[in-house]
Each structure stands twice: as structure tokens, then as C-alpha cells.
C-alpha positions in Angstrom: 0.0 0.0 0.0 1.0 3.7 -0.3 2.4 4.2 3.2 1.9 8.0 3.6 -1.9 7.4 3.1 -2.0 4.5 5.6 -2.9 4.6 9.3 -0.3 4.1 11.9 -1.5 0.6 12.7 -1.4 -0.4 9.0 2.1 1.1 8.5 3.4 -0.9 11.4 1.7 -4.1 10.3 2.9 -3.7 6.7 6.5 -3.3 7.8 6.4 -6.1 10.2 4.8 -8.4 7.6 7.4 -7.4 5.0 10.2 -8.2 7.4 8.7 -11.6 8.3 8.2 -12.4 4.6 11.8 -11.7 3.9 13.0 -13.8 6.8 10.8 -16.7 5.7 12.3 -16.6 2.1 15.9 -15.8 2.9 16.5 -17.0 6.4 17.9 -13.7 7.7 16.7 -10.3 8.8 16.6 -7.6 6.1 18.6 -4.4 6.6 16.7 -2.3 4.0 13.1 -2.1 2.7 11.8 -1.0 -0.7 8.5 1.0 -0.3 5.7 0.6 -2.8 6.1 3.3 -5.4 8.9 4.7 -3.1 6.0 6.5 -1.4 7.3 8.1 1.8 6.9 10.7 4.5 8.5 11.3 7.9 6.2 8.9 9.7 6.8 6.1 7.3 10.6 6.4 7.9 10.0 6.5 11.6 8.1 3.2 11.4 11.0 1.7 9.4 13.5 2.7 12.1 11.3 1.5 14.9 11.4 -1.9 13.2 15.2 -1.9 12.8 15.3 -1.1 9.1 18.6 0.7 8.3 18.0 2.1 4.8 15.6 2.6 1.9 15.9 3.8 -1.7 14.1 6.8 -3.1 13.8 8.8 -6.4 16.2 11.7 -6.7 13.2 14.0 -7.1 12.1 13.1 -3.5 15.0 14.8 -1.9 14.6 18.5 -0.8 18.0 19.6 0.4 21.3 18.3 1.5 24.3 19.3 3.6 27.5 17.9 5.1 27.0 16.9 8.6 28.0 19.7 11.0 27.5 22.5 8.4 24.7 25.1 8.8 23.7 25.8 5.2 21.7 23.5 3.0 21.9 23.0 -0.8 18.7 22.8 -2.7 18.3 19.5 -4.7 14.5 19.6 -5.1 14.7 19.4 -8.9 16.3 16.0 -8.9 19.9 17.1 -8.9 21.1 15.2 -5.8 24.3 13.2 -6.3 23.1 9.5 -6.4 26.5 8.0 -5.9 26.6 8.0 -2.1 24.4 7.5 0.9 22.6 10.2 3.0 21.5 10.3 6.5 18.0 11.5 7.3 17.1 12.5 10.9 13.5 11.6 11.8 11.5 14.7 12.7 8.8 12.8 14.6 11.4 10.8 16.6 14.2 13.2 17.6 17.6 11.3 17.8 16.5 8.6 15.4 17.8 8.4 11.8 17.8 6.2 8.7 20.2 6.2 5.7 18.8 6.9 2.3 20.0 6.1 -1.2 18.8 7.9 -4.3 18.9 6.1 -7.5 20.4 7.5 -10.7 17.2 8.9 -12.4 18.8 9.6 -15.9 20.2 6.1 -16.3 17.1 4.5 -14.9 14.9 6.3 -17.5 17.3 5.2 -20.2 16.6 1.6 -19.3 12.9 2.2 -19.8 13.0 4.5 -22.9 16.3 4.2 -24.7 16.3 0.5 -25.6 19.4 -0.2 -23.5 18.1 -3.7 -22.8 18.4 -4.7 -26.4 22.2 -4.7 -26.2 24.1 -5.6 -23.0 27.2 -3.7 -24.2 25.1 -0.5 -24.7 23.6 -1.1 -21.2 27.1 -1.3 -19.6 28.3 1.8 -21.5 25.3 3.7 -20.1 26.2 2.6 -16.6 29.7 4.0 -17.2 28.1 7.4 -17.8 27.2 7.5 -14.1 30.9 7.8 -13.1 32.3 11.2 -12.4 36.0 12.1 -12.1 35.0 15.0 -9.8 34.0 12.5 -7.0 36.7 11.7 -4.5 34.9 8.8 -2.9 33.9 5.2 -3.9 31.0 5.9 -6.3 27.8 3.8 -6.1 26.2 3.5 -9.6 22.7 2.4 -8.9 19.4 2.4 -10.8 15.8 1.5 -10.0 13.5 0.1 -12.7 10.3 -1.8 -13.1 10.9 -5.5 -12.9 8.8 -6.0 -16.0 11.4 -4.0 -18.1 13.4 -7.2 -18.2 11.4 -9.3 -20.5 7.9 -8.0 -20.6 8.6 -4.4 -21.9 11.8 -5.4 -23.7 12.0 -9.0 -24.9 15.1 -10.7 -23.7 15.9 -7.8 -21.5 16.7 -10.2 -18.7 19.4 -11.7 -20.8 20.9 -8.2 -21.5 20.9 -7.6 -17.8 22.4 -11.0 -17.0 25.1 -10.5 -19.7 26.0 -7.1 -18.3 26.1 -8.1 -14.6 27.8 -11.5 -15.1 30.4 -10.7 -17.7 30.7 -7.1 -18.7 30.6 -4.9 -15.6 33.7 -6.5 -14.0 35.6 -6.1 -17.3 34.6 -2.4 -17.1 36.1 -1.9 -13.7 32.9 -2.1 -11.6 32.7 -4.0 -8.4 29.3 -5.6 -7.7 27.9 -4.7 -4.3 24.6 -4.1 -2.6 23.3 -1.2 -0.5 24.0 -2.8 2.9 27.6 -3.6 2.0 28.2 -0.1 0.6 26.7 1.5 3.7 28.9 -0.5 6.0 32.1 0.3 4.1 31.5 3.8 2.7 28.7 5.6 4.5 29.0 9.3 3.7 28.9 12.2 6.1 26.1 13.9 4.2 22.6 14.4 5.5 19.4 15.0 3.5 15.9 16.4 4.1 13.1 15.0 2.0 9.9 16.5 0.6 7.0 16.2 3.0 5.1 13.5 1.1 6.4 12.1 -2.2 6.7 9.0 -4.5 8.6 8.1 -7.6 5.5 7.9 -9.9 3.4 11.0 -8.9 4.7 14.5 -9.5 2.1 15.7 -7.0 3.3 13.6 -4.0 0.8 10.8 -3.5 -2.2 12.4 -5.3 -2.2 9.5 -7.8 -3.8 7.3 -5.0 -6.4 9.7 -3.7 -7.4 12.4 -6.2 -7.5 13.5 -9.9 -4.0 14.8 -9.9 -3.4 14.3 -13.6 -1.1 11.3 -13.2 -2.4 8.1 -14.9 -1.4 5.4 -17.2 -3.5 4.5 -20.2 -6.9 6.0 -21.0 -8.2 8.3 -23.7 -8.2 12.1 -24.3 -10.8 13.7 -22.0 -10.8 11.0 -19.4 -10.4 12.0 -15.8 -9.6 10.2 -12.5 -12.1 12.0 -10.3 -13.3 8.5 -9.3 -10.2 8.0 -7.1 -11.4 10.3 -4.3 -14.8 8.5 -3.7 -13.1 5.1 -4.1 -10.7 5.9 -1.3 -13.5 7.4 0.8 -15.5 4.2 0.4 -12.5 2.0 1.4 -11.6 4.3 4.3 -15.3 4.0 5.5 -15.0 0.2 5.4 -11.5 0.2 7.0 -12.7 2.4 9.9 -15.7 0.2 10.5 -13.4 -2.8 10.7 -11.1 -1.0 13.1 -14.1 -0.5 15.4 -15.0 -4.2 15.0 -11.4 -5.4 15.7 -11.0 -3.2 18.7 -14.3 -4.3 20.2 -14.1 -8.1 19.3 -10.4 -9.0 19.4 -10.1 -9.1 23.2 -12.5 -12.0 23.3 -10.2 -14.1 21.2 -6.6 -12.9 21.5 -4.2 -12.6 24.4 -2.8 -9.5 22.7 -4.8 -8.3 19.7 -1.9 -6.3 18.2 0.6 -9.1 18.5 -1.9 -11.5 16.9 -2.5 -9.1 14.0 1.2 -8.4 13.4 2.2 -12.1 13.6 -0.7 -13.4 11.5 1.8 -13.2 8.6 3.2 -16.5 10.0 -0.1 -18.1 9.0 -0.4 -16.3 5.6 3.1 -17.5 4.6 2.4 -21.1 5.7 -1.2 -22.2 6.0 -0.6 -25.9 7.0 -2.4 -27.3 10.0 0.7 -27.3 12.2 1.5 -23.7 11.5 -2.1 -22.7 12.3 -2.2 -24.7 15.5 1.1 -23.2 16.7 -0.1 -19.7 16.0 -3.4 -20.3 17.8 -1.7 -21.8 20.9 0.6 -18.8 21.1 -1.8 -15.9 20.4 -5.3 -17.1 21.1 -7.1 -17.0 24.5 -6.9 -20.4 26.1 -9.9 -22.9 25.8 -11.6 -21.2 22.9 -14.2 -23.4 21.2 -13.8 -24.5 17.6 -16.5 -22.0 16.6 -14.6 -19.2 18.5 -11.4 -20.1 16.7 -13.1 -19.7 13.4 -14.3 -16.3 14.4 -10.8 -15.3 15.5 -9.4 -16.4 12.1 -12.1 -14.4 10.4 -11.2 -11.3 12.3 -7.6 -11.7 11.3 -8.5 -12.3 7.7 -10.6 -9.2 7.7 -7.4 -7.3 8.7 -5.5 -8.8 5.8 -8.2 -8.1 3.2 -8.7 -4.6 4.5 -5.0 -3.9 3.8 -5.0 -5.6 0.4 -7.8 -3.3 -0.8 -5.3 -0.5 -0.7 -2.9 -2.2 -3.1 -1.3 0.7 -5.1 -2.1 -0.5 -8.7 -5.9 0.0 -7.9 -5.4 3.7 -8.5 -2.5 3.7 -10.8 -4.4 3.5 -14.1 -7.0 5.6 -15.8 -10.3 3.9 -15.3 -12.3 2.6 -12.4 -13.5 -0.4 -14.3 -9.9 -1.6 -15.0 -9.0 -5.0 -13.7 -6.7 -3.6 -11.0 -9.4 -1.4 -9.5 -12.0 -4.1 -9.8 -9.5 -6.4 -7.9 -9.2 -4.1 -4.9 -13.0 -3.8 -4.8 -13.0 -7.6 -4.6 -10.9 -7.4 -1.5 -13.5 -4.9 -0.1 -16.3 -7.3 -0.9 -14.5 -10.1 1.0 -14.1 -7.8 4.0 -17.9 -7.2 4.0 -18.6 -10.9 3.5 -16.5 -11.8 6.6 -17.8 -8.9 8.6 -21.4 -10.4 8.6 -20.2 -12.6 11.5 -19.6 -9.6 13.7 -22.0 -6.7 12.6 -25.7 -6.8 12.0 -25.8 -3.5 10.0 -25.6 -3.5 6.2 -22.1 -2.3 5.4 -22.6 -2.7 1.6 -25.3 -0.1 1.3 -23.3 2.9 2.6 -20.2 1.6 0.9 -22.0 1.6 -2.5 -23.6 5.0 -1.8 -20.1 6.5 -1.6 -18.9 4.5 -4.7 -21.9 5.9 -6.6 -20.1 9.2 -6.6 -17.2 7.7 -8.6 -18.0 8.2 -12.3 -16.6 5.8 -14.9 -15.0 7.3 -18.0 -16.9 4.7 -20.0 -20.6 5.8 -20.1 -22.0 2.3 -20.3 -20.2 1.3 -17.0 -21.9 4.2 -15.1 -20.5 4.6 -11.6 -18.3 2.7 -9.2 -21.4 1.2 -7.7 -22.4 -0.1 -11.1 -18.9 -1.5 -11.7 -19.1 -3.2 -8.3 -22.5 -4.7 -9.1 -21.4 -5.9 -12.5 -17.8 -7.2 -12.0 -17.3 -7.6 -8.2 -20.4 -9.0 -6.7 -20.7 -12.0 -9.0 -17.2 -13.0 -8.1 -17.9 -13.4 -4.3 -17.4 -17.1 -3.6 -19.8 -18.9 -1.2 -19.5 -22.5 0.1 -22.5 -23.4 -2.1 -20.6 -22.5 -5.2 -17.7 -24.7 -4.1 -20.2 -27.6 -3.5 -21.7 -27.0 -7.0 -18.2 -27.0 -8.6 -17.3 -30.2 -6.8 -20.6 -31.9 -7.6 -20.4 -31.2 -11.3 -16.7 -32.0 -11.5 -17.5 -35.4 -9.9 -19.3 -36.4 -13.1 -16.1 -36.1 -15.2 -13.3 -37.1 -12.8 -12.7 -39.5 -10.0 -13.1 -37.7 -6.7 -11.3 -38.7 -3.5 -12.7 -39.0 -0.1 -10.7 -35.9 0.8 -9.3 -33.3 -1.6 -8.6 -29.6 -2.0 -10.6 -27.3 -4.2 -8.8 -23.9 -4.3 -8.6 -22.8 -0.6 -11.3 -25.3 0.6 -10.9 -28.9 1.8 -13.7 -31.2 0.7 -14.5 -34.4 2.6 -16.9 -36.8 0.9 -19.4 -38.3 3.4 -22.0 -39.9 1.1 -22.4 -40.1 -2.7 -24.9 -41.8 -4.9 -25.3 -41.7 -8.6 -28.3 -43.1 -10.7 -28.9 -43.0 -14.4 -31.9 -43.0 -16.6 -31.3 -42.8 -20.3 -28.9 -40.0 -20.9 -29.8 -38.2 -17.7 -28.1 -38.6 -14.3 -28.9 -37.8 -10.7 -26.2 -37.4 -8.0 -27.1 -37.1 -4.4 -24.4 -36.3 -2.0 -23.3 -35.1 1.5 -19.9 -33.4 1.8 -18.1 -31.3 4.4 -16.5 -28.0 3.1 -13.7 -26.5 5.2 -12.1 -23.2 4.5 -8.3 -23.5 4.8 -8.2 -19.8 5.5 -10.6 -19.4 8.3 -11.0 -23.1 9.3 -14.8 -22.8 9.1 -16.5 -26.1 8.4 -19.9 -26.5 6.7 -21.8 -29.7 6.3 -23.7 -29.6 2.9 -26.0 -31.9 1.1 -26.8 -31.6 -2.7 -28.9 -33.0 -5.5 -27.4 -32.6 -9.0 -29.5 -33.4 -12.0 -27.8 -33.6 -15.4 -30.1 -33.5 -18.4 -29.5 -35.4 -21.6 -28.5 -32.2 -23.4 -25.7 -31.5 -20.8 -27.5 -28.8 -18.7 -27.3 -29.0 -14.9 -29.7 -28.3 -12.0 -27.8 -28.4 -8.7 -29.7 -27.7 -5.4 -27.8 -27.3 -2.1 -28.5 -26.8 1.5 -27.0 -27.5 4.9 -27.0 -31.2 5.8 -29.8 -32.4 8.1 -31.0 -35.6 9.6 -33.5 -36.2 6.8 -30.7 -36.8 4.3 -31.2 -40.6 4.0 -34.9 -40.3 3.4 -34.5 -37.5 0.9 -32.0 -39.6 -1.0 -34.4 -42.5 -1.2 -37.3 -40.4 -2.3 -35.4 -38.5 -4.9 -34.0 -41.7 -6.3 -37.4 -43.3 -6.6 -39.0 -40.2 -8.2 -36.1 -39.9 -10.7 -36.4 -43.5 -11.9 -40.2 -43.7 -12.2 -41.4 -40.2 -13.0 -40.8 -37.5 -15.7 -38.0 -35.0 -15.2 -40.4 -32.3 -14.4 -41.5 -34.3 -11.3 -37.9 -34.8 -10.1 -37.3 -31.0 -10.3 -40.5 -30.4 -8.3 -39.3 -32.9 -5.7 -35.9 -31.3 -5.5 -37.5 -27.9 -5.0 -39.6 -29.3 -2.2 -36.6 -30.8 -0.4 -34.0 -28.2 -1.0 -35.9 -24.9 -1.8 -36.2 -23.2 -5.2 -32.6 -21.8 -5.3 -30.4 -23.8 -7.7 -27.0 -23.5 -9.4 -26.0 -24.3 -13.0 -22.7 -24.5 -14.9 -22.6 -20.7 -15.2 -22.4 -20.4 -11.4 -18.9 -22.1 -11.2 -15.5 -20.5 -11.9 -14.9 -19.8 -15.5 -11.7 -21.7 -15.8 -13.4 -24.9 -14.3 -16.4 -24.2 -16.5 -14.1 -24.3 -19.5 -12.5 -27.6 -18.5 -15.9 -29.2 -18.1 -17.2 -27.9 -21.4 -14.1 -29.3 -23.1 -14.8 -32.7 -21.6 -18.5 -32.5 -22.6 -17.6 -31.5 -26.2 -14.9 -34.2 -26.6 -17.2 -36.8 -28.1 -18.9 -34.3 -30.4 -15.6 -33.0 -31.6 -14.6 -36.5 -32.6 -17.6 -36.7 -34.9 -16.5 -33.3 -36.5 -12.9 -34.7 -36.8 -14.2 -37.8 -38.7 -16.2 -35.6 -41.0 -13.3 -33.4 -41.9 -11.0 -36.4 -42.5 -13.6 -38.0 -44.7 -14.0 -34.8 -46.7 -10.3 -34.4 -47.2 -9.5 -38.0 -48.1 -12.3 -38.5 -50.5 -12.0 -35.1 -52.1 -8.2 -34.5 -52.5 -7.9 -36.5 -55.7 -10.5 -34.3 -57.5 -9.1 -31.2 -55.9 -5.6 -31.8 -57.2 -7.1 -32.3 -60.7 -8.9 -28.9 -60.3 -5.7 -27.3 -59.3 -3.9 -28.8 -62.3 -6.5 -27.1 -64.5 -5.8 -23.8 -62.9 -9.1 -23.7 -60.9 -9.2 -22.3 -57.4 -9.5 -24.7 -54.5 -12.9 -24.3 -52.7 -12.6 -22.7 -49.2 -14.6 -25.6 -47.7 -12.0 -28.1 -48.7 -9.2 -25.8 -47.4 -10.9 -25.8 -44.0 -11.0 -29.6 -43.9 -7.4 -29.9 -45.2 -6.1 -27.4 -42.6 -7.7 -29.4 -39.8 -6.5 -32.8 -41.1 -2.9 -31.8 -42.0 -2.5 -29.9 -38.7 -3.7 -33.0 -36.8 -1.4 -35.3 -38.8 1.6 -33.1 -38.4 1.3 -32.6 -34.6 0.4 -36.2 -34.0 3.7 -37.3 -35.6 5.6 -35.6 -32.8 3.2 -36.2 -29.9 3.2 -39.9 -30.7 7.0 -40.1 -31.2 7.4 -39.6 -27.4 10.6 -37.7 -27.9 12.3 -40.1 -30.3 12.4 -38.2 -33.6 14.0 -40.2 -36.4 14.5 -39.5 -40.1 11.2 -41.2 -41.1 9.2 -38.9 -38.8 11.0 -35.8 -40.2 10.4 -36.9 -43.8 6.7 -37.5 -43.1 6.5 -34.0 -41.5 8.2 -32.5 -44.5 5.7 -34.2 -46.8 2.8 -32.8 -44.8 4.4 -29.3 -45.0 4.7 -29.7 -48.8 1.1 -30.8 -49.1 -0.1 -27.8 -47.1 1.9 -25.4 -49.2 0.5 -27.0 -52.4 -3.0 -26.4 -51.2 -2.2 -22.9 -49.9 -2.9 -23.4 -46.2 -0.9 -22.8 -43.0 -0.6 -25.6 -40.4 -1.0 -24.7 -36.8 2.2 -26.2 -35.3 1.9 -24.8 -31.7 1.7 -28.3 -30.1 4.8 -29.4 -31.9 6.6 -26.2 -31.1 6.1 -26.8 -27.4 7.7 -30.3 -27.8 10.7 -28.9 -29.7 11.0 -26.0 -27.2 11.3 -28.5 -24.3 13.6 -30.7 -26.3 16.0 -28.0 -27.3 16.2 -26.8 -23.7 16.9 -30.3 -22.5 19.6 -30.7 -25.1 21.3 -27.5 -24.1 21.1 -28.5 -20.4 22.7 -31.9 -21.3 25.3 -30.1 -23.3 26.3 -28.0 -20.3 27.1 -31.2 -18.4 28.6 -33.2 -21.3 30.5 -30.8 -23.5 31.4 -33.4 -26.2 31.1 -33.3 -30.0 28.4 -36.0 -30.1 26.1 -33.9 -28.0 26.9 -30.8 -29.9 26.2 -32.6 -33.2 22.8 -33.8 -31.8 21.9 -30.2 -30.8 22.9 -28.7 -34.2 20.9 -31.5 -35.9 17.9 -30.6 -33.8 18.2 -26.9 -34.6 18.5 -27.8 -38.3 15.3 -29.9 -38.1 13.4 -27.0 -36.5 14.5 -24.7 -39.3 13.7 -27.2 -42.1 10.2 -27.9 -40.7 9.6 -24.1 -40.2 8.6 -24.5 -36.6 8.4 -21.3 -34.5 9.9 -22.5 -31.3 10.1 -20.5 -28.0 13.8 -20.7 -27.3 13.9 -18.5 -24.2 14.5 -21.3 -21.8 17.2 -22.8 -24.1 18.8 -19.4 -24.4 18.9 -19.0 -20.6 20.5 -22.4 -20.2 23.1 -21.7 -22.9 23.9 -18.3 -21.6 24.1 -19.1 -17.9 25.8 -22.6 -18.2 27.8 -22.5 -21.4 28.7 -19.0 -22.4 30.2 -18.4 -18.9 32.8 -21.1 -19.7 33.9 -19.7 -23.1 36.7 -17.5 -21.8 38.3 -20.4 -20.0 37.8 -22.7 -23.1 39.3 -20.2 -25.4 42.4 -19.8 -23.2 42.8 -23.6 -23.1 42.7 -24.5 -26.8 45.3 -27.2 -27.4 44.1 -29.1 -30.5 41.8 -29.1 -33.5 39.1 -30.9 -31.5 39.0 -27.9 -29.0 38.8 -25.5 -31.9 36.0 -27.5 -33.6 34.0 -27.8 -30.4 34.1 -24.0 -29.8 33.1 -23.2 -33.4 30.1 -25.5 -33.2 29.1 -24.0 -29.8 29.3 -20.5 -31.4 27.0 -21.8 -34.2 24.5 -23.1 -31.6 24.6 -19.7 -29.9 23.9 -17.9 -33.1 21.0 -20.3 -33.8 19.6 -19.3 -30.4 19.9 -15.6 -31.4 22.7 -14.9 -29.0 25.5 -12.6 -30.3 28.7 -14.5 -30.4 30.9 -11.7 -31.9 32.7 -11.0 -28.6 33.8 -14.6 -28.2 34.6 -15.2 -31.9 36.9 -12.2 -31.8 38.5 -13.6 -28.6 38.8 -17.0 -30.2 40.6 -15.4 -33.3 43.0 -13.5 -31.1 43.7 -16.6 -29.1 44.5 -18.6 -32.3 46.9 -15.8 -33.5 48.6 -15.8 -30.2 49.2 -19.5 -30.3 50.7 -19.4 -33.9 
């Protein structure tokens, strides 16, 4: 979250959770902390210091003024002109005597990474880093940049490789020493101090307006759009947060020995939700002798705290439109808060929340207001135990279900299950227990699922009761002897008129089930296409010989059949690709070109992508001519068959495991076999779109030196 806009309690929890997360992943305490969007104020830095954080990194435009320690006069650096090559000490105004060290990244070089295509050339990247060096400095210079992680691959394809090449190979050759902020601070901490702007961030010229008002900063959008929706959105979330503060302050004492300790250490559960971790947490922080029901309530209270912080995730405000996926996501966190809060408050929180959101106007007229966006995109996504039951029940028709299994963050335990068939229709009657792995809440549910012959579903669900056995008998009898209309009436009588269908389950699961349902029908289509192609191609080739155009209908069937044949050659080969398979694939390619169609080779491309990565990996451990030959042959096969292979993984293996050994291999050339091996490795590198010029030149120089 944007820390200057957070409450004191949330600031403390966010920092403590960040520290615990770091310890969990790296096994040691952190010395520094990166703040979201580098958003900072004096209070935020105080909280960092109170939690033993020694330093953070800011934008050069967040500094206000600097001076040497002990001097009276300050130098203005408010326009981004602070020297980024050293550390600065900041003295906390809200905690006299306390301080934190700050680093300011090199803004000019950082911008070049984003906008000057430095990541397309590792040498260009290193040369730009050299520009950060100044002969006027009389101290060890820290050249440091801060960039979006997605620059290295997402924004610039293979940018990660340029970075790797620069850091692993080139920067040391250029005289740099690789360090980190903590090491630099320990060895070379400067005697300069800094004062920062009151509230600032690296991505908003107006401080932190981007996350609370229409300040003019946004990403995406169209001319004439505004972000006036930000203010009511934050007001709505603040209303909900403040309500939850009241709930926690009032309720937490019933469940926790120390409510603040429980909240701040809940990160231990978030990081590891296994039963042992949860039990240990409850034993340490819960009041003794709580009932199982009270333990669920306590977990719900803590989960409300987590969701109430998630709803301030910074990207929710970053872009231009309230209906964007990022803003919809933070509203989903708010919806989860309100769903969990129903256990603790009787009043309707959603109504006043939506009244505030109604003031947030979308830039897209058909989406209306924030309230409309919530109703359209957020509310339907709220997950209930009944939806989980419906998903499990429908899935049970198409896969073997275990007596106990996990469905997303729920544990399902099968208690009873009966299936009966009549013609193409099926009736499933079951009893399952649904346990939330987040809150530990358990719900006993019974269901009746009717599948019609056309594939439609009617699933009725309610809490389990003692009449389950009788209901099962009666529904089974009615289904077997009566029309379908009667069984639906009987289900309504037993379960109520609420029911669920395929559209009520998660879209990705819906897609899987529909694919299974369509599988048989698709085989009929496949047989039809194959028949059209095989019976018609003789006549079609005669038409083509006479200069007549091939009918589009035939092209459709030919494309399907030849695509299927081509990909099946390699999926059925199980990794063993011999000359006969290659020849048959070439023949299919020739036939497709003759007809004038393009084969979809994506399944085969995935196979070859994996295979070339495996070959390069093997090559790294067995650098012999036979393995090199096999790899070149595979690359030649990919080229001949015109398969567009994703070589990113192979490139990474080759660069990290093979290229790094080239300098040593070049220095140790003793015979023709050594020379041939290197030349073939260079050829593999070029096939993988890796520039080998640097090593080829070194190779040539080495040969000259040995003559």
C-alpha cells in the first residue's frame, strides 16, 4: 500500500509483515526495505526505524535539500539534482535522535533503461552505466538504478538476458565491483545528510495524489478521461476500514491474548497455512480454551485485517479507469471484507459503501459509476460455500473424486455419494463437508445434482440435516419412475427453489468441463473433416492442375486434417524423432503449401521448445562433439520444418551454463578438437539468437597468439 496514506497501525503491520516475509524466504533479517512506489513521509521512515530497518531507496526527485553533517547551510536539490553515488542520513522529525540512511537512484540512467532500448544490447547497457561515473567525485561511487521488474522481458523482450550478460560478464571487465546497499553502507557511509519532501513518491509529481485524487497522473486511457473516481473510491475504502477498526478493537479481546501481537504475527499463517503452523499460531496468540467456533471467528477477524489492507494495493489507483482489472480487484478485497464482517456486525455495510462509490463516475458511459462497476464485476465473483459444492458436484461427473481433496482454498470431505442414471440423464445425491483452509470454518452440505440429456445442470444445495437418507431414497425413486419435471419439483420441495448451474462455477473450471463434454462431439466433427479431405483431395488436385481455385470448404478440412497429422507425428513419437518422422512431416508441409494453407504447429513447437532446452542442459554437463552434433541437428530440423519455437529457456541455459565457460575454453585451446568444439558452440549460440561476436573475436585472437 501507499504508506503515507496508511494509518499508523497499517504502517506498522505492513513493515512487520514485510520483514517476516523476507526472513521466511531468505533465512535472515533484512537491513533495507523497498517501499511501494517509493511513497514516503517522515512517519513512514519513523516506522521503518522502529522496526530496525537501516535504509531505503528513493527517487532523486524526492530529496529536498542536502548538507555535510556539521554544516549550517543546505543545498537545494529539489529538482532531482542530488548526487546519487553516495548515501545520505535522514534525521526523523517525529522521533528526535532517530535516523535512517537513504539512497537515491540515478534517475537519468534508470529512465534510459525504460525508454532508450538499453536492454536490447548488453554492451550498450554497460556503457550507459559508465556514464554515471564522475571524475569529480573523491569517494567510492555507487552507480545504482531502479527500474520496473517487467522491463526485463515484458517491456523489452530478452531484457533479462541483457541484464544477465551485463552483470555476469561485462561490468567487471569495465572496472565495476558488484555490491549491494548494505555492504556499501557498511564500508562507505557518507557524512552527508538529507531532508526529503513532506510527502512524495517516484511515480506521482504531486506527491501521492495519484492514489487519492484526480491529480493528472495516470497510465492508459483516452483524451478527455479523468480520475475523479479516485477520491470517492478511497473514501469508500476508508469508511470500510474504519468500520473494521471498530469491529477489531471491540471483538479482538475476546479471542486474543494481545490483539496487536496476533494481528502483526498473522503473517506466519499467511506464509504457511498448513495445520501445524495454524495450530502453533493459535496456541501462542489465542485465548486459552476457545471453542472451535470461536477459533473460526478469530481467524475471520484476522483475515478481515489482511483483506482490509489488500484493498489499498497501489495499482488499484495507478491506471486511468475505475472499471480496470486492477481497481476491480481491490474492490473484490473490499467485498471479501464485507462478507467476513457479517459474522460480527448486523448492520448492512454494503449499502453505505456503495452510496459512496456511486459518486465515482466511470469514463466509459455504459459502465456508469463505481457502484455499477461493483454490481457488474465484483459482486458476481464473491465465492460462497454453495458455489464450491456446485463445482465439486459437477466435476465429480467427469473425474474420480477422492474422499478428501482440496478445491482452491477449501478442503472437501466426501461423506456420502450416490449416482443413478436414466437414459442420458443422471442424478447425483451427496453429502460433503466443506472446510475453509483460510478461516478453518466447516460447513456440512447436502446436494442433489440433475444432469439433463443435453448437458444442462440443475444443482440444489442446503445445509445437511438428519433427513438426508430419506431425501436420498425419495429423490432416487422419483427420478427412476417419474418424468424429469417431477424430479425437479421434488428437488425444489426438499432443497428450496434456489439452484445452481454451470454458469455459477468459476470460468476456468467451466471451460474444462465444457471441453470434456464436447470431446465426443468434436470427434464426430474430426471424422467428418477427415472423410471430406481423403475423399476429395484427388479431385481437388485435378482442379488445381487445370488452374481452378481450391474451394474454401476443402481448405478448412485440409487445414484441420494436416494440422492434426503433423502434430500427432511428434506427440506420438514420445521424444524419439527419427529420419522417417522428419520426412513425413516435410511431406505434410509440402502438401499444405501446395493447397495454400498454413498448419498450426503450436503443439509441436512446445515439444521442440522443451527438447532443445533439454539438449542445451545436457550439453552443459557433457561438452562433447556428439552432444553438440545432436543439438545442431535438432536446430536444423526446427529450421527445415519451419517451426516457430520459443527458445527463451534454451537461451537462458546456454547463456548461464555454457557462455560463462567460453573465456576459459578459449584460453585452453590445445588441439583441432578444441577449436571445432568451440566453433560448433558458437554456431549453436547464433541459432539461439545470441550474439557470439565478442567470443569469436577472442577466439581469433587466441589462435593468432598460439601461432
